[in-house]
N, C-alpha and C positions, 0 to 999 in steps of 0.2 A: 415081516415080509407080506407081500400081497398073496393071499391064498386063492385068488380067483373068484371069491364069492362077492356078490354085490353088497354094498353097504346098506344098512338099515335106514331108509328115508321115510320119515313120518309125513304123510300127506295131510292136508287140512281135513280131508274126509275121515282120516284115521284118528284125528285128535278127539279127545273128549269134548263134548259140547260146552262144558263149563270153562274149559281152558280156552276154547276159541273165543268165547264172549269176553273173557278176561283180557286177552291180547287185543281184541277189537277196542275195548274201552280204553286201554292204555294208548293205543294209536290215536284215538279221538282226542284224548286228553293232551297228548303231545302236540297235535295239530292246533288245538285251541290255545295252548300256551304260546305257541309260535305266533298265532294270529293276534294275541293280546299285546304283543310287543309292537309298539308303533314304530313305523319307519320314517316318521317326521316329527317336528317339534314346532310349537307355536310360540312366538315371542311378541309381547305387547309392550308398548311404551306410550300409554294414553296421556300420561302427565307431560311428557316431552312434546307430544303432538299439540296438546292444549296450549302450552307455552309458545310454541312456534306460531300457531294460529292467532294467538293474542298479539304477538309481535307483528304478524302480517297486517292485522287490522289497525295497528298503531302507526304504520308507515304510509303516509299519503301517496308516496311515489309507487307503492306496490298495489294500491287500491284503484278501482275504476269507477267508483261512485262516491259522491260527497253529499251528505245531508246537512242542510242548514237548519238547525233545530231551535225551537222556542222563539221568544220575543227578541233575544239577543243574537239569533242566527249563528249560534256556535257550530263550527264544522265538525262533523263526525264522519269518518271515512270507513269504507267497507269494500268487500269484494262481491260483485254482483252474482257471480256463479254460486258462491256459498249461500248468499241470502236466498236466491231462487231455489236452491236445492233443499233448504231447510223450511221455507215458508212459501206456500202457494200464493199468499197475498203479495209478497215481495216479487214472486215470479211474474204475476200479472202486472204489477206496477212497473217493473224494470224491462220486461221483454214484450209485453203486449201493449199496443197503442190504444189509449183511451179515446182518441179522437173519433167521432162518429164517421163511419164510412159513407161516402156519397153513393147514392143509388145510381147504378149505371143506366143511362138512358138507352132505349133501343136504337141500334145503329141504322141509319138510313141506307137506302140502296146505293146511292152515289158513294158514300163512305166505304161501303163494303167493296165496291168495284175498285176504288183507289187503293185500299189496303191489299186487295188481291194482286193488283198490278205491281205494287211495291214489293211484295214478298216474292213474286215470280221473277222479278228483275234482279234480286239480290245475288243469286248464283252467277249470273252473267257478269255483273259488275265485279264480283270477287275474282272471276277468271281473268277478266281484263286487267285487273290490278296485279295479278301474279305474272302475266305476260310482260307487263311494263317493267316489273322488277327484274325479270331475267334479262331484258334488253338494256338494263342500266349499265353504268360504267363498272370497271373492275373494282372500284373502291366501295362497292355496295356492302352495307352492313345490315344485319337483321335487327330490326327494332321491335322490342317487346312492348306490348300494350301495358299501361299501368293498371295493376289490379286494385280496384277500389277496396278500401278497408271495410270490413263488415260493420254494419251499423251497431251490432252488439258490443263491439270493442271500443266504442267511443265513450270517453269519460263523461258521466252524467252528473248533474247537480240538481238536487231536489230539495224542496222546502218542506219541513215537518213542523207544523204549528200545534199539533194536538198534545204533545208531550214535552216535558222539561228536558234540557240537555243531559243532566245526570241520569235520568230515567232511560232515555233513548241510548245513551252510551252503554249502560248496563245491558240493555236488550241486545245491542250489536255484539257485545262481548260474549253473551250467552250463545248467540247464534253461531259465532265462530269457534268457540271453545267448548260449549256444552257445560259451562260452569259459571256461576255468578254468586256473589255474596249479597245476601238479602239484608236490608237495613230498614228500620221503621220509617225513616224519612222518605225513602223512595219506594217503599213496598207497594203502596196502593197504585202509584203510577205504573210500576213495572207489571203488576198483576193485570191492569187494564190494557197495557201495551201488548202483553202476551196474548190476551184474549182477542185484541184487535187484529193482530198479525197471525193468528191461528197457531200459536205455540202452546198446545194443551198441557204438556208436561210442566212447563214453567208456570203456567197459570195455576195448576194444581199444587205445585210446590209453594207458591206464594200464598195460596188460600190456606194451606196447612200451617204455614208459619204465622199467619195472622193471630190465631188463637194463642200461640206461644208468646208473641211479642207484645200483646196488650197488657200494659202495666201502668202504674202511676207515672213513671218517668217518660213513657212514650205516648200516652193517650192524647196529649195536646198536639204532638207532631202528627199523629194519624188524622186527627180532626182537621188540622190545617191543610194537609194534603188532600183530604176529602173535598175541600172547598173547590179545588181545581178540577177534580175528576168526578164530580157528582153526577154528570150526565151519562156516565158509563154504568152498565148494569152491575158490574162486579163491585162498584163502590157502595151501593145501597145496602147490600147484605153486610158488608164489613162495618159500615157506619152504625148499623143497628147493634152489632156486637159491641162496638166501642161505647155507644150510649148506654147499653146495659151495664157495662163495666163502670161507667161514670155514675150510674144510679147506685150501684153497690158501694162505691168508694167516694161518695159525694164530698164529704168534708176534706178528704185528702186532695182531691182534684181541685176544688175551689181555692185551696191555699197554695197551689203551685204558682211559682213566678211565671212560668210559661203560659198560664191561663190568661194573662193580660195580653198575650200576643194573638189571641184568637179574634176573628172578626166579631163585631158587635152582635150580628144576628145569630151567630153560633152560641155566644154567651147567653143570649135571650132564650134560645132553644133549650139549652141545658137547664137554666134556672126555671123555665116554665114547666118542666116535666114533673108530673104528679108523682112519678116513681123515684125521684131524686131523694136519696137519704142524706140530707144535710140539714143542720139546724138553721133557723132563720137568721140568726145573727151572723153566722158564717157566710150565708148568701149575701147579706148586706155588705160585709167586709170585702167579699169578692167583687161585688159591683163597684164599691168605692175604690178598690185597688185598680180595677180596669179603667175606671173613669179618670183617675189621677194620671195613669200612664198615657191615656189618650190626650189629656190636656197638656202633658209635658211635650208630646209630639206636635200638638197644635195649640200654641200658647193663647191664641185669641178665643178659645172655646170656653164657655162658662161651665164650671164643674157641676153646678146645681142642675143645669139643663141636661148634661150628659148622664148623670146618675139617675135622673128622672126616667130614663128608658128602662130601668131595672126595678124601680120601686113597686110596680104593679105586681111583680112576682114574689114579693116578700110579705109574709103574713106577720105583721108587726105585733099583733096581739099575742103571738106565741113567744115573744121575746120578754124575759123578765123585766118587771117595772124598773128596778134599779139600773139595769143596763140601758133601758130606753131613756132614762133621765140623765144618766151620767156619761154614757158613751155616744148616744145617737143625737139626742136633742141639742146638745151644745154645738154640734157641727153646723146646724142651721141648713141642712140639706134636705130634710124630710119635712113636708108641710105640717104645721102645728096641729091641724085638725086630725091628721092620721094618727099622731102620737096620742092625742087626747082620746080618740075613739078606742085605741088599743088599750089604754089604761082603764077606760070606763068598762070595756068588755071584760077585762080581768077582774074588776070589782063586782060587776053584775052582768053576766052575758045577756040577760033579757032586756037590758036597758039600751042596747045598741043594735041597730039594724045591721045584719051581717053584710049587706051590700055596701055599707059605708066603710067597712074595714079595709077593703081594697077597691075603691070606687072605679078605677079604670080597668080592672081585671075582668076578662071574660073567660069563663071556664068552657073548655071544649065539650061537645056533646058526649064523647066517650072519655074515659079516664086515662087514655094514653096519648102521648104526643107522637105523631108520625113524621117520618123523614120523607121529604119530597123535594123535587127540583123545581125551582121557580125562577123563571127568566125575568131579568129586569125589563123595564119598558122599552129599552133600546134593543133588547135581544142580544146583548154583547157578552153577557156572563151568566153563569148558573150558580146558584147559591143554595146553601142548606137553609131550610125554613121549617116552621111548624105550623100545623093547621090552626092552632090557637093564636099564634103571635103574628101571622102574616097579615091579618086584618088590622091588628092594632098598630102595625108599623106604618100604615098609610097616614100621610100628613106629618110624619116625624122626619127629622133630619137624620139620614143614615150616616154612620161613621164607622170605619173599619180600622182595626189595628193591623200591625204588620203580621204576616203569617210566617210560620216556621217555628221550630223548636229543636232543642238538642235531642239526640237519641242515645240510648245506653246499650241496647242489645242488638245483635245481628244474627242472621242465620246463613245457611249455605245450601245451594242447590247444585247438584252435579248429575250429569247424565250417566247412566250405567251402560 
C-alpha cells in the first residue's frame, strides 16, 4: 500500500561521478554503433557497363561520328559525346571549328543606321503580322516554325591517316569501355595514339607493358611497327630498348624467320651495331637469308647485288678458315679478295692492312649506333637509320621487305 511517503529518486547530481561517466560512455557508444550502420548500399556493375559501351561503339546506327582510318579508309564508329568527355583533343576536334575566324571589319556609319532601322521596325512588323492572323478566316491554324537541328548532332565523317585501323579501333574501344587488350603488334601504335590524344593512363599502361613483351618472338614485330611510328616521341625510347634486347640476344634474333620481313635499312642498322653479340658467320647467314627472301619477292633482282648491302658489316677475318672455304667461298657471293685478305690476316695479322678487311665499312666516331628519324628525299616517309650507315646507303638501290610479324604475348589495360 502507498504509505504517503515520496519515492526515492536519484538525481544525476546525487549519482557518484564514476557512475555518471560510465553511463555517458555507454550512451556515446550506442550512438556511435547506430551511426556506423549505413542506411544505404552501393551497387556497381562496371563489367556490364563496359560491355554495353563496347556494343554501342560497334553499332554504326547508334554512333554519330565515323572515322575513315589508314590508307584503306576503314570505317571506325564512335559517339562524339564519349570521345569529347574522355579526351580534350577529341573535344576540340569534334566541337570546335578549326577554320580561322575572319576579322570583323569596322562597320560604317551607313550600315549602322540601316541596322538600327531594321531592328526598330521588327516589333511593328510582328504586330502587323499578328493582327492579320486574327483577321483571317475561321479555318486558321497555328503554324510552328521548324526548329533547326543543332550542329553538334549532325553525323560527322573524319579521315585519320596517322594510325593504322587496328590501332585506332583499339583506341576507340578503350575510350568507350576503359579496357583494352595490349598486343605487341599494335602496342607501339596504341602508345603513340594515347599520347597524341592525351590519354595518359593508357600511355603509361602501354609503356609499362613494353618491357614485359620484348622477347625473341616479338622483337621483329616491334621493330616493324616502329618503322611506321618513328616520328613520334614515344617510339624512340621503345626502339632503343628493343635494340638493346637485340644486342643481348643477337644470334637468336638473326636466326628468326621473321627477321627476313624487316626492311633492309633496319637489318643494316642491326648488323652495324658494335654492341651486337652475334658471331660473324651468323650475321652472314642472316644477310643471306634476307637477300634470298627479297629475291623471291622480286625475281629480277640479283642475289649478289642484294647481299652486297650487308657484307661491309661482316668481319670475315673472324670466321674460321674452314668455314670460309667450305661454306662461304663456294657460293660466289663474297668477292675473292675479301676472303683472301681474311685468310691472310688469320695466318699473319701484320701482313694485311686492317682497312682492307672491310674496305667499304666506315666506323662511326663513337662506339654506339644511334636511332634517328630520317626522311626520304620526297619527305613522304620516316625510317629507322643509323649514323654510320646513312652515309653508306647513298648511291645504293634501296629495297624493303614486307613489314609485320606474328606475336605471341599480350597484356591487358583496365581503368580502375
